[in-house]
C-alpha positions in Angstrom: -134.9 89.5 -109.4 -135.6 93.2 -109.0 -139.3 92.5 -109.5 -139.2 89.8 -106.8 -137.4 92.2 -104.4 -139.9 95.0 -105.2 -142.8 92.6 -104.5 -141.3 91.5 -101.2 -140.8 95.2 -100.2 -144.4 96.0 -101.2 -145.7 93.1 -99.1 -143.5 94.2 -96.3 -144.9 97.7 -96.5 -148.5 96.3 -96.4 -147.6 94.2 -93.4 -146.1 97.2 -91.6 -149.3 99.2 -92.3 -151.4 96.4 -91.0 -149.2 96.1 -87.9 -149.6 99.9 -87.2 -153.4 99.6 -87.6 -153.5 96.6 -85.2 -151.3 98.4 -82.7 -153.8 101.3 -82.7 -156.7 98.9 -82.2 -154.9 97.3 -79.3 -154.3 100.7 -77.7 -158.0 101.4 -77.9 -158.9 98.1 -76.5 -156.4 98.5 -73.7 -157.8 101.9 -72.7 -161.3 100.4 -72.6 -160.1 97.6 -70.2 -157.9 99.8 -68.1 -160.5 100.6 -65.4 -162.0 97.1 -65.1 -158.6 95.5 -64.8 -157.5 98.1 -62.2 -160.6 97.2 -60.2 -159.8 93.5 -60.5 -156.2 94.2 -59.4 -157.6 96.0 -56.3 -159.8 93.0 -55.5 -156.9 90.6 -55.8 -154.8 92.8 -53.5 -157.6 93.0 -51.0 -157.9 89.2 -50.9 -154.1 88.9 -50.6 -154.2 91.4 -47.7 -157.0 89.5 -46.0 -155.2 86.1 -46.4 -152.0 87.5 -44.9 -153.5 89.5 -42.0 -156.9 88.0 -41.3 -156.8 84.3 -42.2 -159.7 83.5 -39.8 -161.9 85.9 -41.6 -161.1 84.3 -44.9 -161.8 80.8 -43.5 -165.1 82.1 -42.2 -166.0 83.5 -45.6 -165.2 80.2 -47.2 -167.4 78.3 -44.7 -170.2 80.7 -45.3 -169.9 80.2 -49.1 -169.9 76.4 -48.6 -173.0 76.6 -46.5 -174.7 78.8 -49.0 -173.8 76.4 -51.8 -175.0 73.4 -49.8 -178.2 74.8 -48.5 -179.1 77.0 -51.4 -179.6 80.7 -51.5 -183.3 80.6 -51.0 -183.0 78.7 -47.6 -180.3 81.1 -46.5 -182.4 84.2 -47.3 -185.4 82.6 -45.6 -183.3 81.9 -42.5 -182.0 85.5 -42.4 -185.5 86.9 -42.9 -186.8 84.7 -40.1 -184.1 85.8 -37.8 -184.8 89.4 -38.6 -188.5 89.0 -37.9 -187.7 87.2 -34.7 -185.4 90.0 -33.7 -188.0 92.7 -34.4 -190.6 90.7 -32.5 -188.4 90.3 -29.4 -187.4 94.0 -29.4 -191.0 95.2 -29.7 -192.1 92.7 -27.0 -189.4 93.9 -24.7 -190.3 97.5 -25.3 -193.9 96.8 -24.4 -192.9 94.9 -21.3 -190.5 97.7 -20.2 -193.1 100.4 -20.8 -195.6 98.6 -18.4 -193.2 98.2 -15.6 
């Protein structure tokens, strides 16, 4: 019986040692994830703030995301690029016309 108790106590000691080692590993892992998780928490808080105080802005963002998903990113970028070129053309044309007059 004493031998069985001694074996259980030895096994318990091994388990406690393993637990202490795993606890240290978890502490190291936790410290590595501290900054990324804090950033994620800030993002979640920003979304919650926007949902509470600016629901139309959130709705607009959702619509934009749906349009991007439907049309595809390439078409959206092409449209934005075309709009930018058009804007530059109109501003340069108006500058030329105003300088003549």
